[in-house]
N, C-alpha and C positions, 0 to 999 in steps of 0.2 A: 410539511412538518416543520420546516425551518422557522416559520412565523410563530410557532408554539414554543420554541426553545429560547431559554434565557442566554445560553452560550452554546456555540456549536464548534465541533472539532471535525476536520476533514483530514483523512489519512490517504495518501496516494502512494503508489509504488510502480516500479517498472513491470509492465505486463509479462515480459519474459521471465523475470524473477518469480512473479506470482505463479505462472504456469509450472515452472520447475518445482516450486514448493508444493503446489497442489498435487502434482503427479507423485511426488515422494510421499505425501500424506496418504494417498490412495494405495500406493504400494505397501506402505507400513500397515495398512488395515487389511492386507491380504490379496489385493488385486495384482494381476500380472502387469508388467510395464505396458504392454500393448493395450490391455483393457483400461488401465489408468489413463494412458494418453488419449484413448478414444473418448472416454467419459469426460475428461477435462476439456478436450477440444469441442465436444458436442454440448456440454452443459455448463461447465464452470466459466470458460473463457468468454462466451457471449455475455454472461452476467458481469464479469470483470470489465469488459469493454464498455458496456452500458453504464456502469457505475463511474468509471474513470472519465468518460466523455460527458456525462450529464450531471455530475456532482457540482453543487454550488460552492462558491467560496464560503469560508466559514470564519468565525472569530479567530480560531487557531488552525493553521494549515500546516500539516507535517507531511514529510515524505520519508517512508521507511527505506533504509539502505540495506544492501546485501548482508552487512554484518549485524543487522538487527537494531542499529541505532536509528535515530530520527533526525532529520534536518528540518529546521524551521523555514517555512516558505511564506512569502508575501506576494500576492498576485503572481503565483507560479515562478517566483524568482527567489534564489537563495538569499537569506538575510545574513549579512556579514557584520561582525562586531565593529569593524572600522574599515575604510577603503583599503584594498590590497591585502587584507588579512585573510587567513583561512576562515571559511564559514564555520560557525560553531555547531556542534551536534548536541542534541538533547538525548541523553540516555534515559530510557524509561525501563524500569524493572517490571517485567511482565511475569505473572504467575502462569504456570502451565495448567 
């Protein structure tokens, strides 16, 4: 698919954070914690692992942080505005 795109965006995240968020989403839809954890570990996490391990670099690479903000990444390294400064965060407004 990459060769058919004019511009690509890759978003990565910490797998533990993703697992926690997926479990909460399943609980909010009515599953028990135990059922949600089992489902996430059996179904969702293998897909998460596959995507995180095999995604190609993109034109724009972002990492979602626990607070919902995004960090700009280049070759899986944080991009800083200047040496020894804090990395800048890209805040994206997402609609629910």
